[in-house]
N, C-alpha and C positions, 0 to 999 in steps of 0.2 A: 870730622864726624860729629853729629849732634849728640848732646849730653844724654838724652833719653828720648822715649817715645813722644812725649809732649813737645819737646824742642824740635824733633824731626817733623812732627805734624805741623807745627807753626811755620817752619821753613818751607815745607812743601806747599802749604795752603796759601801763604801770603807772599813768600819770596823775601829776600833780604832787603830789597829796595823799599817795599811798602812797609815792612816791619820797622825799618830804621826811621822812616818818616813818621809813622804812627806813634812810636815811642820817643820821638824827638831826641835821638841819640845818633852817634856816628856809626858808620858801617862797621868799623873795627870793634866798637863796643858791643854791637849786636852779634857779630860773629863770635866774639869771646863769650857772650852770654849763652849762645846756642851750643857752643863747643864744650864749655867748661861748667856751665850752670852757675857761675858767679852772679849773684843778685845785682840788679840795677838799683837805681834810686827807687824809693817806695812808690812814687807816682807812676813811674814807668813800669814797675812790676805789677801794679794794679791793672794797668792797661793790658799788659801781656797776659795776665790771668783772664781778663775779659775776652781777649782774642783767642785764647786757648779754648774757652767754652764755645766760642763761635766756630772755631775750626772743627770741633766735634760735630756741630750741626752740618757744616759743609760736607764733611766726610760721610755722614749719614745720607745726605741728599745724593751724593755721588754714588754711593752704594745702591740706593734705590733707583737711581737713574744713570746707569752706566753710560759713560761718554759725556756727561754733563761737564762742560768746561768750568774750571774754577772761577774764571772771570765773570761768568754768569751767576754762579752761586754767591759771589762776593757782592752782588748788587746792593744788599742792605747797607753796606758801608757808604754807598753813594747817595743814599736817600737824604733829603733835606731834613734837618732837625730844627724846628722852630724855636726851641728853647735857647739854643746856642747861636742861632742865626746863620748856621752853615751846615755842612753835611755831617753825618755821623762820624766819618773818618776824621774830619778836621776837629770835631768835638773831642775825639779820643786823643788827638795830638795836644790839644789844649790841656786836657786832664793829665797828660804825661809831663806837663811842665813846659811844653813848647809854645811857640806863638804862631799865628797865621802869617804867612808871607803876604806882602803888600800886593794887592790886586790893582796895581796902578802902573802906568807908563809915565805919568807926569806930563805937564804941559797940555798941548791942545788935544791929545788923545783922550784925556780924562774929561774934557768938555764935550766930547762926541758921545751922545747918549748910546748909540749902537755899540760902540767900542767899550764904553764903560760897563754896560751890562754884560757884554761878552767876557770882559776881564774878570768880573765877579763869578760868572759861570765857570770860567777856566780855573780860577783859584779853587772853587769848590769841587771841580772834577779832577784836579791834579792828583789826589791820592789814587783814584781809580786808574789813572794813566800809568801809575807805578805797579799796578797789580800784575801778576803773572798772566801770560797770554800764550796762545798757540796759533798755529797757522790758520785753523778754521775760524777762530774767534780772537783776532789780534787785539781787540779792544771792545768794551761795551760801555757806552755812556747814555744808555736809555733813561737813566734816572734823571737826566737833565730835562726831560719832558715835563717832570713835575716840579722843577725848580721855580720858585716864586718869581724870578727875573724873566722867565720865559714869556709869560703873557705880556709883560711890559716891552720885551724885545719885539714881539709880534707887532705891537702898535708902532714902535719906533721904526721898524722896517717899512711898514706901509706909509709912513710919513716921510721917509727918506727919498729925496728926488731921484736918486740913482738906483738904489736897491729895490724900490717899489716896482721898477720896470721888469724885474725878473719874476714878479708874482702878480700877474694881471687878473687872475681868476680867483673868485671866492670858492671855498669848499667847506661844507659844514663839518665842524669838528677838527678841521686841519688848518684853520685860518685862511691863508691865501696860498695859491700855488701857481707854478708856471712850468712850462716844458722848455728846457734849455739845451741847446746843442752847442758844443764847444769846439774850438780848433784842435783839441786833443783827440777828437774822434768819438766823444761820448755824447749821448743824448739821453736825458732822463727827466722825470718829473721832480721838482723840488718844492718843499713846503716851508712856510714860515715857522711852523711849530718845531721843525727839525733843524732850523738854521743854526741855532746855538750849538747843538751836539755835532753837527756837520763841521762847523768851523773849528771847534776845539779838537775834534778828532783829526782833521786835516792838518792843523797846526802841530799837533803832537807828532804826527807822522813825519812832517818836514823837519821838525827839531831833532828827531832821533836819527836822521841821516847824517847829522854832524856831531852828536853827543850821545854817549852811552846812556846817561841819565840827565836829560835837560832840566835846568832849574825852572821855577815858575817864571822868573824874569825872561828866560829864553823863550818859554812857551808864549808869554804875552807879546813878546816882540814879533813872533810869527803871526799871531792872531791879528795884530795891528797891521802887518804887511798884507795879509790875505784880504782883509776888509778893503784896503786901498785898491788892491788888484781887482776885486769884484766890482767895486764902484766904477773904476775906470772902464772895465770891460762892458759893464751895463750901459755906460755912456757912449759906447761905440768905439772906444780906443782899443789898442792891443798892448796892454802892459805885459811885462815879462814874468814868467813863472819858472822856478828852478827845475832843472832836469839833470839826470845823470844817464849817459848813454854808454853802456859797458860793452867792450869788445874783447875777444880772445883771439889767440893765434899769434900775437906779437907781444914782446916785452921790450923794454928799452934798457940799454946798458947803464948800469949803476943807478937804475931807477929814475932816469932823466924824465923831465916834463917837456912836452912839445907844445909850443904856443900856437894856437890856431885863431882864426878870426872869430870863433864862437866861444872861446874859453880854453883853459888848459886841458890837454890830453895827458893824463898822468896815471901812475900806478894807483890801484885801488887802496883805500884805507881798510883797516881791519873791520871797522863798522860797516863799510860798504860790502865787504866780503861776507859778513854775517847776514846782511840784508838780501843777498842773492837768493833766488828761488831754490828751494830744496831739491827740485827736479834736476838741477844742473850739477850733479855730483860727478867727480872723477877728473882725471887729468889725461893729457896726451903728450907724448915726448917724441923728439926727433933729433937728428944730428944735422947741423947746418953745413953749408959748403966748406966752411973752415974747420970742420971736425968738432965743433962745440955742441954739446948736448943741451937742448933747451926743453923745458917742461912748462906747459901752460895748463891752467885750470879751465874746465868747461864753463865755470861760473864767472870767468872774466879775468883779465890782467890789466887792461887800460880802460880808463873812464874819461869821457868827455864831460867836463863839468860846465854846463851851459845854462842859458835861459831861452825859453821858447815864447813866441808871441801868443798871448791868450785872448782869443776872441770868443764872443758868445752871440748866438742868435736865439731869440725867444719866439716860440710858435704856439698856436692854440693846442690844448691838450689832445684834441682829436688827431693831431699830426702823429702822435705816437702809435696810432692804429694802422698807419700805412706801412708799406714795405720799406726795408732798409735802403732801397734804391732812391727813396725820396729824401734822404739825409741832405739837409741844405748845405750850400756852400758857405763855409765860415772862413773869414779872412785869417790867414796865418796857418791854415791847416796843412800846408805842404812843408813847413819849416822842419819838422821832425824828420820826415823822410829825406829831405835834401841834405841834412847834416849827416845822417847815417851814410848816405850814398857818397857824400863828399869825402868822408874819412876813408871809406873803402876804396874809392877811386884813387885817392891820393896815395894809398899804400901800394896799389898796383902800378901806378905811374912813377912814383918816387923812389921805390925800392927795387933795384934791379936784381932779378932772380931768373934762373933758367926756365925755359918753356915747360909748362906743366908743374912748376914748383913756385908759382907766384906767391907774393907776400899777401896773405889773406887776413884782413881785419874782420873777423866774423862777429856779427852782432850776437851777444849772449842774452842780454836783457836791458831794459831801461826803466827808469823811474821818473815820474813827473809829479810835482807838487800841485795837484789840481785842487784849488780852494773849495770846489763844490763837490768833492768826492770824500766821503767820510771814512777814510782808511788809506791803506798803502796801495797806490796805483802802480802795479808792476806788470810789465809784459815781457815775455821771454820767448826764445826760439829753441827748438829741439836740436841743440848743437851736436849732441852725441850721434844723432841719426843723419846729420848732414854729411856730404861727401868729405873724404879724408883731406886733411891739410897738414902742411909742414910747419911746425912752430919755428919762429925766428926771433932772434934778439937783434934789435936795431942798433947799429953803431951810432956814434955821435953825428957823423956826417949824414947818415941815413935819416936820423931824426930831423936834422936841418932841412934835408931834401923834402921830407914829408910836410914839414911846416910850410915850405915854399909852395908846394902843390896845393895845400889847403887854401892858401891865400889866392893863388891863381884861379882855382876853381870857384871860390866865392866871388871873386871880382868879375870873372869872364863867362861863367855858365849862363846859357840862355835856354828858355823852355823848349826851343825848337830842337835841341839835341838830347832831350830827356830820354827818348827811346833808345838812342845809341848808348847813353850812360847805363841805363838799366839792363839792356841786353848784354853789354860787356860784363857787368857785375854778375848777371845770371850765368853767363858762360863760364866765368872764373870761379864763382862761389857755389853754384847749385847743380850744374849739369854733371851727370854721371856717365854719359856716353859722348863719344867724340862727335857723332853725327849731330846731336842736339847742340853741342858747342859750336860746330861749324855753322849751323843754321842761325844761331843767335849772333855770331860774329858777323855774318854777311848782312843780316838785318841791320846791324849797326852801320855798316858801310852805306846801306841804302838810305838810312836816316840822315847820314852826314852828307852824302853826295848824290843821292838818287834823284830821278826825275820821271815824270809820267810821259815825257815827250821823247821821241826818237828811240834810240837803242840804249837802254839803261846800262847794260853790261859794259859796253864800250865807254860810255861816259864816266861811269863810276870808276872803272879800273884806270882810265886815263888820268882822271883827276887825282886819284891816290898815287899814281906813279909820279905825277908832277910834284905832289906834296912831299913824297918820301925820297925821291931820287935826287941825285946830285948832278947827273949828266945824262946825255942821250942813252948811253949804253946801260947805265943802271936803271933808268926809267923803263927801257924796253924789257929788261929782265924782270923788273917788278911787275909790269903790266902782264907779261906772259904768265907769271905765277898766279896773279890775281884772277886772270881769266879762267885758269884751270880750277881754282878754288870756287869761283862763282859757278862754273859748270857742275862741280861736285855738289854744291848746294842745290842746284836745279834738279839733279838726279834724285837727291834725297827727298825733296818736297813733292816731286811729281811721281814718285813711286818707281823710278827706273832702277835697273840693276847697277850696283856699284860694288867695289871691292871693300869689304868691311875692314880688313886689316890695314889697308892704306889710309882709311879715314882716321885712325888713331893719331897719326902724325899730322894729318891735314887739319883736324879740328884745332890743335894747338897752334898750327901755323896761321890759320885764319884769325884766331883770337890775337895773335901777336901783331898782325897787321892792323887790327882794330885798335889795340893799345898804342901802337906807334902813331897812328893817325890822331888819336886824341892827345897824345903827348905833344906832337908838333903843333896842333891847333891851339891848345891851351897855353903852351909855353911860348911859341914863336909866331903864331899866326892868329892872334885873337881877332884881327880884322876879318879874316875869312870865317871864323867861328861865329861872328856876330851877324852874318848875312841872314836874310829872311828864311831861306830853306835850302834843301840839298841842291836844287837846280841852280840857284845863284852861286852856291859855294863851288860846285864843280865847274861851272862856266868861268868863274873868276880865276880858278886855278889853271884851267886849260888856256884861256886867252891871255892870262898874265904871265905864263911861263916863258922861259927863254933858255937858250943854250942847247 
């Protein structure tokens, strides 16, 4: 508990992290000061007194403007102070007896003018990064617009062979601008005057995914990396950017990590759990076939820590006025979707569960370190409103199986079967009615083995019978069942009368055949999977069969 109303106001206005930095003391010393009132050294007490007066001004502003975030009211601390050659916040730190952290990476980075200027801006913005924030206003670095290094940075960008490609147009008052579309699905105008604040904000976001309170050195390291990424992307390459893809529905026994071709699939850290969107509150529980109770959070249990290819396309500003359908093709844009789908398909194929109780790796949210996005780039799904699912704990052998499936899918997936993959995932993850599930499942058959020639029902069911059966008798039985399911699908889509109650079982049965087909193709018959289309795949199975 704070010692008095002044200490309470200080803690509420500035937060422990910023107070500690400004007074150049440890967190423990600041907590003791606020809790007990024991005086700090005179220099630090003088700064604390100045901050208390400023806190009164902030409180008055918030009273006059209800809802005004503290991070906005604290902006005077981020203003540049010519007398000290840094920001007001850093001046206070110096007056408290502290020193300024070195805005340097050393070596070649300091000889790079763009990076050197950004390092200085990051050092001066560092105190504001420590300021309290909320969901609506996670950070405010608008004061960097008036930083003396900003104008020099504008010039350095326009003279940089790679970065200048992103800003091909002049704009009065805003330096140069460009319209950039990225492989992460974003398109926006960017301006040289905001480049510094954008990079620092993006770097802080990335750093805080790994550390509760990143140091300036950690912040500068990310700035250094982001500039390299942007330059490579502007030059036509596809450098990697960090991403976290978070799934719920599954946990691993003893918190095991699953190695995948794209990075580790592991339990969330506490930092990542706190980063989850606030909309994903709550848990869901269930009892697995072995009688073990499993509880998972809607905000996620397993995270794929990976990198995504980052590509950019620069267009004239007029392009922003056209419809979203004109979003250009950006290399690497399918990587995010493919990795999500691969994890989900691997769970369905690699973890054996009863029909209707499939192992669902439901995407909860994901984060990407977009170097041109000034804040936290989070996307999430409404997990609570999705169809119900059974939480499962994966055993050691199931984790190994999932890892194998991730590898096979990465090595063997071809674009020609994307429809089958997505329809299977839709049927298992999203469909709430058995009829929709059956339709999705049969569309997957058609993508895998269908043809526009001849009698597709016969060809598809015969090919699947050859793929899944072991002898003449089993193949005949499989084909007979498939034909009935195919006819059921036709009744549904053509509006014919069908027995609703029977469809509950048949929807799951049809999806099981889809899953079995993908299982055999990816694991045992990649030669068939790699063929050009469904016509070639079905023909190869039928003509190549024996027995």
